[in-house]
C-alpha positions in Angstrom: -39.1 -10.1 2.3 -39.4 -12.9 5.0 -36.7 -15.4 5.6 -37.5 -19.2 5.1 -37.0 -21.8 7.8 -33.9 -23.3 5.7 -32.7 -19.7 5.3 -32.7 -19.3 8.8 -30.6 -22.6 9.6 -28.3 -21.7 7.1 -28.1 -18.1 8.5 -27.3 -19.7 12.2 -24.6 -22.0 11.0 -23.1 -19.2 8.5 -22.6 -16.7 11.7 -21.2 -19.7 13.8 -18.8 -20.3 10.9 -17.8 -16.6 10.8 -16.9 -16.6 14.4 -14.9 -19.5 14.2 -13.0 -18.4 11.1 -12.5 -15.0 12.5 -10.8 -16.3 15.4 -8.6 -19.0 13.4 -7.1 -16.1 11.6 -5.5 -14.5 14.8 -4.5 -17.8 16.4 -2.9 -19.3 13.1 -1.0 -15.9 12.7 0.4 -16.3 16.2 1.6 -19.6 15.4 3.1 -18.9 12.4 4.8 -16.0 14.2 6.2 -18.3 16.6 7.6 -20.9 14.1 9.2 -17.9 12.0 10.9 -17.2 15.1 12.9 -20.6 15.3 12.7 -22.0 11.8 12.0 -21.1 8.0 9.2 -18.7 7.9 5.8 -20.1 5.9 6.1 -17.0 3.5 9.6 -18.4 2.2 8.5 -21.8 1.7 9.2 -23.2 5.4 6.8 -25.8 7.3 8.2 -25.4 10.5 4.7 -24.2 11.8 3.7 -27.7 11.5 5.2 -28.3 14.8 3.9 -25.2 16.4 0.6 -25.7 18.7 -0.8 -22.3 18.2 -1.1 -23.3 14.4 -2.7 -26.3 15.2 -5.2 -24.7 17.3 -6.0 -22.3 15.0 -6.4 -24.7 12.3 -8.8 -26.8 14.3 -10.8 -23.9 14.9 -10.7 -23.2 11.3 -12.0 -26.6 10.7 -14.9 -26.1 12.8 -15.7 -22.9 11.1 -15.8 -24.7 7.8 -17.8 -27.6 9.0 -20.5 -25.0 10.1 -19.8 -23.3 6.8 -20.4 -26.6 4.9 -23.7 -27.2 6.7 -25.0 -23.6 5.8 -24.6 -24.2 2.1 -27.3 -27.4 2.4 -29.9 -25.0 3.8 -29.1 -21.7 2.0 -28.2 -20.4 -1.3 -24.5 -19.3 -1.6 -25.6 -15.6 -2.2 -26.8 -15.7 1.6 -24.0 -18.0 3.0 -20.9 -16.2 1.5 -21.4 -12.6 2.1 -21.9 -13.5 5.8 -18.3 -14.0 6.1 -18.1 -10.1 6.4 -18.6 -11.1 10.1 -15.4 -13.0 10.0 -13.8 -9.8 9.3 -15.1 -8.1 12.1 -14.0 -11.0 14.6 -10.6 -11.0 13.2 -9.9 -7.4 13.1 -11.3 -6.9 16.8 -9.1 -10.0 18.0 -6.0 -8.6 16.0 -6.3 -5.3 17.8 -6.5 -6.9 21.3 -4.0 -9.8 20.5 -1.4 -9.1 17.7 -1.7 -5.3 18.7 -2.5 -4.6 15.1 -4.4 -1.4 16.0 -8.3 -0.8 14.9 -9.1 2.8 14.5 -12.5 4.6 14.8 -13.1 4.2 11.2 -12.1 0.7 11.3 -15.2 0.3 13.9 -17.3 2.2 11.3 -16.0 -0.3 8.8 -17.3 -3.2 10.9 -20.6 -1.5 11.4 -21.3 -1.4 7.3 -20.2 -4.9 7.2 -23.0 -5.6 9.6 -25.6 -3.6 8.0 -24.6 -4.9 4.3 -24.9 -8.6 5.4 -28.4 -7.8 7.3 -29.4 -6.3 3.9 -28.6 -9.3 1.9 -30.2 -12.0 4.6 -33.5 -10.0 4.3 -33.6 -10.1 0.8 -31.5 -13.2 -0.2 -33.2 -15.8 -2.6 -35.1 -19.0 -1.1 -32.8 -22.2 -1.6 -33.3 -24.1 -4.8 -35.1 -27.5 -4.4 -33.0 -30.0 -5.6 -33.7 -33.8 -5.0 -30.5 -35.4 -6.3 -26.8 -34.7 -6.7 -27.4 -35.5 -10.4 -29.1 -32.3 -10.7 -26.3 -30.2 -9.2 -24.0 -32.3 -11.8 -26.3 -31.2 -14.5 -26.1 -27.6 -13.7 -22.1 -27.6 -13.2 -21.7 -29.3 -16.7 -23.6 -26.6 -18.4 -21.8 -24.6 -21.1 -21.6 -21.2 -19.1 -20.1 -22.6 -15.8 -17.8 -24.9 -17.5 -16.4 -21.5 -19.4 -16.0 -20.3 -16.0 -14.2 -23.1 -14.0 -12.0 -23.3 -17.0 -11.0 -19.7 -16.9 -10.5 -19.8 -13.1 -8.2 -22.8 -13.5 -6.1 -21.1 -16.0 -6.0 -18.1 -14.0 -4.7 -20.0 -11.1 -2.1 -21.7 -12.9 -0.7 -18.2 -14.2 -0.7 -16.9 -10.8 1.2 -20.2 -9.4 3.9 -20.7 -12.1 4.2 -17.1 -13.3 3.4 -14.5 -10.5 4.1 -16.1 -7.2 8.0 -16.5 -7.9 8.2 -12.9 -9.0 5.5 -11.0 -6.9 4.5 -13.3 -4.3 6.2 -11.6 -1.4 5.5 -7.9 -2.3 1.7 -8.3 -4.0 -0.9 -9.7 -1.7 -3.4 -10.0 -4.6 -1.3 -13.0 -5.8 -1.7 -15.1 -2.9 -5.1 -14.1 -2.3 -6.1 -14.4 -5.9 -5.3 -18.1 -5.9 -7.4 -18.5 -2.5 -10.5 -16.7 -4.0 -10.6 -18.1 -7.3 -10.0 -21.8 -6.2 -12.6 -20.8 -3.2 -15.4 -20.2 -5.9 -14.9 -23.5 -7.3 -14.5 -24.9 -3.5 -18.0 -23.5 -2.8 -19.8 -24.7 -5.7 -18.5 -28.3 -4.8 -19.0 -28.0 -1.3 -22.8 -27.2 -1.8 -23.0 -30.3 -3.8 -21.5 -32.4 -1.3 -23.9 -30.8 1.2 -26.7 -31.5 -0.6 -25.8 -35.1 -1.1 -25.5 -35.5 2.7 -28.3 -33.7 3.5 -30.5 -36.0 0.9 -28.4 -39.1 2.2 -29.2 -38.4 5.9 -33.2 -38.2 4.8 -33.0 -41.5 3.5 -32.1 -40.8 -0.2 -28.3 -42.3 -0.6 -26.5 -39.9 -2.9 -23.1 -41.7 -2.7 -24.1 -44.1 -5.0 -23.4 -41.8 -7.8 -19.9 -40.9 -9.0 -20.9 -37.3 -9.3 -20.7 -37.1 -5.6 -17.6 -38.4 -5.3 -16.1 -36.1 -8.1 -17.4 -33.1 -6.3 -15.5 -34.6 -3.0 -12.4 -34.8 -4.7 -12.9 -31.3 -6.1 -13.3 -29.9 -2.4 -10.4 -31.7 -0.9 -7.8 -30.7 -3.8 -8.9 -27.0 -3.7 -8.9 -26.7 0.2 -5.3 -28.2 0.3 -4.4 -25.4 -2.3 -6.4 -22.8 -0.6 -4.6 -23.7 2.8 -1.0 -23.6 1.4 -1.3 -20.1 0.0 -3.4 -18.6 2.5 -0.8 -19.7 5.3 2.1 -17.8 2.7 -0.4 -15.0 2.8 -0.9 -14.7 6.5 3.0 -15.4 7.2 3.9 -12.4 4.7 1.1 -9.6 5.2 -0.7 -7.9 7.6 -3.9 -10.0 9.0 -6.2 -7.1 9.1 -5.4 -6.3 5.4 -5.7 -10.1 4.4 -8.9 -10.8 5.8 -10.8 -7.9 4.1 -9.1 -8.3 0.8 -9.6 -12.1 0.7 -13.1 -11.6 1.8 -14.0 -9.2 -1.3 -12.3 -11.3 -3.9 -13.7 -14.4 -2.6 -17.2 -13.4 -2.1 -17.1 -11.6 -5.4 -16.2 -14.9 -7.5 -18.2 -17.2 -5.6 -21.5 -15.1 -6.1 -20.5 -14.8 -10.0 -19.9 -18.5 -9.9 -23.2 -19.1 -8.1 -25.1 -17.0 -10.5 -23.9 -18.9 -13.5 -24.2 -22.6 -12.0 -27.4 -22.2 -9.7 -28.9 -19.1 -11.3 -30.0 -17.6 -8.0 -31.6 -14.4 -9.3 -33.9 -16.3 -11.6 -36.8 -16.4 -8.9 -36.3 -12.8 -8.0 -37.3 -9.4 -9.4 -34.9 -6.2 -10.2 -35.8 -4.7 -7.0 -34.6 -7.5 -4.7 -31.6 -8.0 -7.1 -30.8 -4.4 -6.7 -31.3 -4.2 -2.8 -28.8 -7.3 -2.4 -26.4 -5.5 -4.3 -26.7 -2.6 -2.5 -26.0 -4.6 0.6 -22.9 -6.4 -1.0 -21.7 -2.7 -2.1 -22.0 -1.7 1.6 -20.0 -4.7 3.0 -17.2 -3.7 0.2 -17.3 -0.1 1.7 -16.6 -1.5 5.3 -13.9 -3.8 4.2 -12.3 -1.0 2.2 -12.4 1.3 5.3 -10.8 -1.6 7.2 -8.3 -1.8 4.9 -7.4 2.2 4.7 -7.6 2.7 8.3 -5.7 -0.1 9.5 -2.7 2.0 10.6 -4.1 5.1 11.5 -4.1 4.5 15.3 -0.7 3.1 15.1 1.9 5.8 16.0 4.7 3.7 15.5 3.9 2.3 12.0 6.6 3.3 9.3 5.3 4.1 5.7 7.0 1.1 4.3 4.7 -1.3 6.6 1.8 -1.3 5.0 1.1 -4.6 3.2 0.7 -3.8 -0.6 -2.3 -5.2 -2.4 -1.6 -4.5 -6.2 1.9 -3.2 -6.0 4.8 -1.8 -3.8 7.3 0.8 -4.3 9.5 0.1 -1.4 11.8 -2.5 -0.6 10.2 -5.3 2.0 12.5 -6.9 4.7 11.5 -10.0 6.7 10.8 -7.7 9.4 8.3 -5.6 7.6 6.8 -8.4 5.9 5.0 -9.5 9.2 
């Protein structure tokens, strides 16, 4: 299956985004570590990282990546753009190996290769972008019963994580912080796609900012992004970067694809063979991220059993030293 002109533009922007975002994880982590040496760590509720130049450098890099990602959604469907975030895992893991000394084993390299293969499969079989001529069309899709139910469940789950799970398990269970970021991220992507379409149409001469729907989508994007930044900082400051990147990718991508299927009905125009191929590509990416996670400490002969960042649980007592 060939790739359309719009999908190609989305592909280039998505790959550029992955390079910037993957690098930002490392730069921000370096800033968080330096800030933690002189003040209260972000994982413990501190904000001393706001005075650290390295953190701001990472933030600028992440913003550049998000801008490219934002633009990609104006040209290509979420099911194409979002899985390419696996490339950010590769850049993050490789840079963590050289800069943060978080060892990348040979099986981790194999995991990176699997991510690339899976991403390529999805790119070659992704559906064409839906032809939308007004942001009001996106609003209509967002207010259909199916997506309203998904959005409500996501908000309820995030609220439960923030008010119940974070105080009890935030410092010992990676899934708590990443779950918040991933669920809100899926809603962010749907709103980002709406705003990016509005900008694309406005630049072509059809002003979409005269509609209140555009501004509602914009407010949702800003709110969700601020929430994600806060809890992603906590996750980065508490757990190993090589674990955060793949787990965040898997959860964020899964929820985003689900949300896109419900809202934009991406698979309606595809046959069973194309859908199956895309799912195989996604499973290949999941296999690569799992391999990266499971082998992250195999090359580090000085690591201790209690240094592995837990995802769903932990039987060891964690200390501030092992949390980083």
